[in-house]
Steps between C-alpha positions, in 0.01 A plus 500: 500500500571858600423616855411864531584640842269750665774748575608496133153567374445785748836665419453465130161672504620773729823559289298512181258760635787716624679461160202606293418792725806688375607331176293533186523204268779568246259444208276776628789745533619422145151547360441823698836633380397439138163676565693797644725528192213508247255706709418839341250634760690727743262419786517127443879507455541689828275243677697208360827674603370521853405126501842399371689724740286373787573140401876550504482682832310207650751250364783703660322571828310167545174681562154435345435605148153600597337596835233244414708186559205285389297205594705181459406255225670159503476243219644160602568186297570210731665189354312189605827335617574781742454462878495776763666476840221687685151436629376860478267588209679600177321836508613570857864443401468726194336770717780480748742590214266795410494611865879500530551691179253769585625549851872500404646796703755581235237547232156491660232475244151660522228280646197549270294191560174549695290226662156466337369227734258737679520782239675713752805523278764493775862490388666160553821684581737271306342488153381135544333305375630457151279381207641157428438265208647147503524250217630142516733404217734212416852526647698550819528879519290791613470794267375830641405836337465775750341836418408810699192652327421861565148606580481766230556259213300218660201739528490530122452125436223436247293197409245433237309189386511568125286322243704241314484711184612824669847650434741478788722775348198742470399433861852570629542825293154618612569409864846638553397874496244421764780402735636848516858552612469377856693182399815719439579435136723420326474140612369164378159358417439141615213337314334167575262342249292193565411261780244654742488842658748421782729304262523790254601735787765251615641470148522880466684533834740215419580649162645808671782280639630447145801696366449810287599406143285712267808647330634150434157379380478786256851424368438125444142545389172351639461126419191407709156643543581607851819678385303683229242614751774615739654715226158637385405597854842658569471719194138591542519579873804722457325676208244620751756756611430453872876505577702497821284587800211576263655826390502416126788337321627206298543232765194378696600135510843340478363155425175300484494149638232244416419155647221279380299198622217302352154643564135390479356538149255764621753716676815705433631621841754778458690662790748788489732606781757772463845506661621843604822690486588319824517161326625259768544124466764226536529135413692246700536125548555283808654154465588421858853640484423819694323835460475672168767751397430817309761667276522875543481694167782729395435872530635527145179319393310822566479764221711813559195713591507737792187705552538869560222761545403683188671840485153660442352352817335752724600505868202516733503581871224292670525716816392818321276345232178682419191419292603772254834325436334160466255647239796628298649154440468362149425139391819304451708759685780345708542615857748447778332510839673612817361544853239320712290235324219308662430131417187290505341202318168313498479428871594851611253660252221275625572599859517872411157473330362330814638784718327756280173313500515475882601874519817404689801728470762374251832409650684672220452846343476456125460869418714583187674166530589230252446128569707215358339164444766269634557211738879497563728220584649510855843664515813300572840622632528874447208543271229759567249285322513190278399497137191726470349504150146605414200274524217479253300818528160386379448322830468844657260638236193446715658711779627780275202735516481473882870567535503793263171647611513453876865485618682779324722264297617658173695224316569126497792283389462143382550273201297442186174665388202639686138408425237742361350584844841580645596717200177695528560558869859618426355743241221622727732571789790637278733246650760279326608134480871429467650169384813334625649206314387150605797264515741767617439467880859495617592796280207700637591415862833671455309832480351442848717660763278459815201287590262484794156350570237765556182291540352153487819324601302173542464488124870427458617586148162649435529755787520869427868604486661835446797482267745783451601474145762673278461509123257209482419456124141502386300582188174703487261227390170688556503883511248737660296501177457127507734415206648154551828399333392134528233593239694745287832313493383160365260680253791696363740211476256244350445757221871569459578128475260471206580833329877484532526116478705503820658171611319315776667163437772340713847603393 
C-alpha cells in the first residue's frame, strides 16, 4: 500500500503548473512546426512564426507562454489501495499546490480566478480554487493530469443535445465558424459524445489531455469509427480556411480528439471545447516514493523559426497619431507601433462607462489615443512588465461605440474578430481595430519599454496602464471603412483550398 505524503502532492502540483506555464508539450510544438512549413497564407504564417518564437523564448526564459495563465483543471485517478498521510481535504491540498505555483516569486503567474459566491467577482488573488475531478480506480498509485485552461478558449465551449439521427460531423463543422478566432487557433478540438450534458463536457475536456497524433493517424490509417470521425473533422474544419488567428489559412486545427460514453436512447449529447495556442497540460504519477519529476525538453526540439517584422511593415508613432493617418490604414496592413499606449479590459471599460453616465471627469485623456486590451502578468526581476498578450476583443464590443463616440479614442488593439455592432461603430467613427497575435504574450512584452498605472489601480491586472512601446507588431484587422480581415481572410482561403486543391492534411 502506497502512502502519499501531503508535501509531495503539494510540490508535485506546484511544479507541474510552473512547468506547463513555460513549456509547450513537445507534440504541440512538432505539430505547429509542420503547420508552419506547409502554410501558404502570409498572414497565417507570420502568426504561427510569432507563436513558435514566443514558445522558444518562454522555454529559455521560464516565463509564461501566455499572459492568461489559466484556470487550473485537475483530473485525478486515485488507486483504491492508496492511503494519504493528511487529514485536510484532498481539494485543500491540491489548492495549496496551485497557490504556491501562482505566487512563485521567480515566475509569478497571473491570478485570473474571481469569486462568484456573492456575484461580486472579487479576485481570489492566488488563482484558487482549481476545478478538480477525482475518480477511484484499482491500484496503489495516484495519477494526475494538470491543465491551465485559458479563458479565451474556454469561452468558446459549445454543447448541443442532438437527435440520435443527427450528424455529429455536420454539427461540428457548422459550429466551429461561430466560435470565431478568440480561442487562438491553430489548436485542438476536444469532443465529448454521450452520457449526459455534464458528462459530455467532461469527456471533451479530458480528451484535450491526449497527445497530438493526427499525422501518425493519417499515416497508419483510421481503423475505428472514432478514428474515422477524427480524420473527417480534421479535414473538414481545416477546409473552412479559418486559419491561424482567424486570418485565413490552411491550419485551423492541429488535431481533433473524441471521447465517447453510453447515452440514453433518446439523447445524443455532444460537447466541444477548443484548446488554444497556449496548450498547457502535464501528466504525472505518485507512488509514495516522493514528488513527481518533470523532464525539461531540449531547445533543439523547437523548429528553427525566429520571427522578424515584415520588411513592408509601416512604423507608426502613437504620440503623433491622427484620425487622418488611422483612416489611411489598409485591411491586413502590418504596423509597428511606438510611443505611449493605453491599456484597458472589461472592468476598466465598465467603469469608464459609469463615469460617463454619471458625468464624472475621466481619469485618463483618451483623445487621439489607442487602447490595448490586455491584462499583463506581474513583472519579475528586471522586467518592465510580464507577458502581455492581447485578450479577446469581442468582450469590449458593447463598449466600443461609447469609447469611440465620447472619449476621443481613435483605435484599439486586441485579438480575434470584432462583432457587427463594433465594426459598424469603427466605420461610423472612422477609427480602426488592430490585432496582435494571441499566444505570443512574451514576445509582445519585449516591445514594452516602460509601464505605469494611470487609473483604477484596485482592478489589478485590469487597471488602466500606460505602456511605452517600441515596434510592437500588429495587423490592421478592421479599417476605417469597416472591412474586417476576419471575414475576408477565411472567405479567400476557403475558396483557394477548393480551387487550388491546397493541402490541409497533417504532414
